[in-house]
C-alpha positions in Angstrom: -148.3 -104.3 1.4 -146.4 -102.8 -1.6 -147.8 -99.5 -1.5 -147.1 -99.2 2.3 -143.8 -100.1 1.9 -143.2 -97.5 -0.9 -145.1 -94.7 1.0 -142.5 -95.4 3.5 -139.8 -94.8 1.5 -141.1 -91.7 -0.3 -141.3 -90.3 3.8 -138.1 -91.0 4.5 -136.8 -89.4 1.2 -138.6 -86.4 1.6 -137.2 -86.0 5.2 -134.0 -86.4 4.2 -134.1 -84.0 1.3 -133.6 -86.4 -1.7 -133.4 -85.2 -5.1 -135.7 -86.3 -7.8 -133.4 -88.9 -9.2 -132.4 -90.4 -5.7 -136.2 -90.5 -4.9 -136.8 -92.2 -8.1 -134.0 -94.7 -7.4 -134.9 -95.5 -4.1 -138.5 -96.0 -5.2 -137.4 -98.4 -7.8 -135.4 -100.5 -5.3 -138.4 -100.7 -3.1 -140.5 -101.8 -5.6 -138.0 -104.7 -6.4 -137.7 -105.5 -2.6 -141.3 -105.6 -2.0 -141.9 -107.8 -5.3 -139.3 -110.1 -3.9 -141.1 -110.5 -0.6 -143.9 -110.9 -2.2 -142.8 -113.7 -4.1 -140.9 -115.4 -1.1 -144.6 -115.0 0.9 -146.5 -116.6 -2.2 -144.0 -119.4 -2.3 -144.2 -120.2 1.2 -148.1 -119.8 1.4 -148.5 -122.4 -1.7 -145.7 -124.8 0.0 -147.8 -124.7 3.5 -151.1 -125.3 1.3 -149.5 -128.2 -0.4 -148.2 -129.9 2.9 -151.6 -129.2 4.4 -153.4 -131.3 1.5 -150.9 -133.7 1.6 -151.5 -134.2 5.1 -155.4 -134.2 4.6 -154.8 -137.0 1.8 -153.0 -139.0 4.1 -155.8 -138.7 6.9 -158.1 -139.9 4.3 -156.3 -143.1 3.2 -155.8 -144.1 6.7 -159.5 -143.7 7.3 -160.0 -145.7 4.0 -157.5 -148.3 5.6 -159.5 -148.6 8.8 -162.8 -148.6 7.0 -161.6 -151.6 4.9 -160.6 -153.7 7.6 -163.9 -155.8 7.5 -163.2 -156.5 4.0 -160.0 -158.6 4.7 -161.5 -160.8 7.4 -165.3 -161.1 6.7 -167.9 -160.6 9.3 -171.0 -162.2 10.9 -174.3 -161.9 12.7 -176.1 -164.3 14.6 -179.3 -164.1 16.9 -178.1 -166.4 19.9 -179.9 -164.8 23.0 -179.4 -161.7 21.6 -178.0 -160.4 18.4 -174.4 -161.2 18.4 -171.8 -159.8 15.8 -168.5 -161.5 15.1 -165.3 -159.9 14.0 -164.3 -162.2 11.2 -165.9 -164.9 8.8 -163.9 -167.3 7.0 -164.7 -169.9 4.2 -163.0 -172.6 3.2 -163.6 -176.1 1.1 -161.1 -178.5 2.4 -160.3 -181.9 0.6 -159.2 -184.5 2.7 -158.3 -187.7 0.9 -159.3 -188.7 -2.8 -162.6 -191.0 -2.5 -163.5 -189.3 1.1 -165.9 -186.2 1.6 -164.5 -182.6 1.3 -165.2 -180.4 4.7 -166.8 -177.0 4.0 -165.6 -174.7 7.1 -167.0 -171.4 7.6 -165.6 -169.9 10.9 -164.5 -166.9 13.1 -160.8 -168.4 13.1 -158.8 -168.4 10.3 -156.2 -171.2 11.4 -157.9 -172.4 14.6 -155.4 -170.9 16.9 -156.7 -167.5 17.7 -159.0 -167.5 21.1 -161.2 -164.5 20.0 -164.9 -164.3 21.2 -167.6 -164.3 20.2 -166.5 -167.4 17.9 -168.4 -169.8 15.7 -167.6 -172.9 13.4 -169.9 -173.8 10.6 -168.7 -177.5 9.1 -170.2 -179.6 6.6 -169.1 -182.5 4.9 -170.0 -182.7 0.9 -168.9 -184.3 -2.1 -167.8 -181.2 -3.9 -164.2 -180.5 -4.3 -164.6 -176.9 -6.1 -165.8 -174.0 -3.8 -167.3 -172.3 -6.8 -170.0 -175.1 -7.4 -171.4 -174.4 -4.0 -173.0 -171.3 -5.1 -177.1 -171.5 -4.9 -176.7 -174.6 -2.8 -178.2 -175.3 0.6 -176.0 -177.4 2.8 -176.6 -179.3 6.1 -174.1 -178.4 8.5 -172.9 -178.5 12.3 -172.9 -175.2 14.3 -171.2 -174.4 17.1 -171.1 -170.5 18.5 -170.1 -169.2 21.8 -170.3 -165.5 23.1 -167.2 -165.6 25.3 -164.8 -168.0 26.7 -166.3 -170.5 29.4 -169.7 -169.2 28.6 -172.8 -171.5 27.3 -172.3 -173.1 23.7 -175.0 -172.9 21.1 -174.5 -176.0 18.9 -176.6 -178.1 16.5 -176.8 -182.0 17.6 -175.1 -184.5 14.6 -178.4 -185.9 14.2 -180.3 -182.5 13.8 -177.7 -180.3 11.3 -178.9 -176.7 10.3 -179.5 -175.6 6.5 -177.0 -173.4 5.5 -177.5 -171.3 2.1 -174.5 -170.5 0.5 -174.5 -167.4 -2.3 -172.1 -165.6 -4.3 -173.0 -161.8 -4.1 -171.1 -159.1 -5.9 -168.1 -161.0 -6.0 -168.4 -162.2 -1.9 -169.3 -165.3 -0.3 -172.5 -164.9 1.7 -173.7 -167.8 3.8 -177.1 -167.5 5.7 -179.2 -169.7 8.6 -182.6 -168.9 8.5 -184.7 -170.3 12.1 -182.6 -172.9 12.7 -183.1 -175.0 15.6 -180.1 -175.2 17.9 -179.3 -176.3 21.3 -177.7 -174.3 24.5 -175.3 -175.9 26.5 -176.3 -174.5 29.6 -180.1 -175.3 29.6 -180.2 -178.2 27.1 -183.2 -176.1 25.9 -183.7 -176.1 22.0 -184.0 -172.4 20.5 -184.2 -170.6 16.9 -181.3 -168.7 15.5 -180.8 -167.1 12.5 -177.5 -165.5 10.9 -175.5 -164.0 8.1 -171.8 -164.7 7.1 -170.0 -162.4 4.8 -167.1 -164.6 4.0 -163.6 -164.1 3.0 -162.2 -167.1 1.0 -159.1 -168.8 3.0 -157.0 -170.8 0.6 
């Protein structure tokens, strides 16, 4: 671009019959102007590049936030009449009163108020009062699961609880049910289910 600009200046100067000194002055001015324009263009390009990089980083951060949603709520899968995914999974050990059993609760609902389906609830009465002490244990629990509001409920009768194995893996609570026998409210038929629950601790 600088060469083109200087060539144009020389052509104008020659056609105007300028002296050698005048031509030199015009060329110097053209060089200075061209250098200034080039610097401005370089600055604009650098600014545009920096803005583009900032936008890309912003998109990456947003994508990371979205991909990390499950980490804040947990998740679960169960084989009911078909493999079923649950959007959340919370674990909590509730100490009722001194001298009474604690209640282990694993649920797709954090506070019991949200009506999100599919939904499940696992409850077990225990003597333990510290959640950490349950790592590596298998407890007997009641299970309730429902794929949609008003739909059939898979449940374990009080006299026939399901075994739930608890583990701490890489800093996360994992609960598992393997081939446990439950009932279906719509058919009173007994069926076998399995499930994996990646839980977030609900204080």
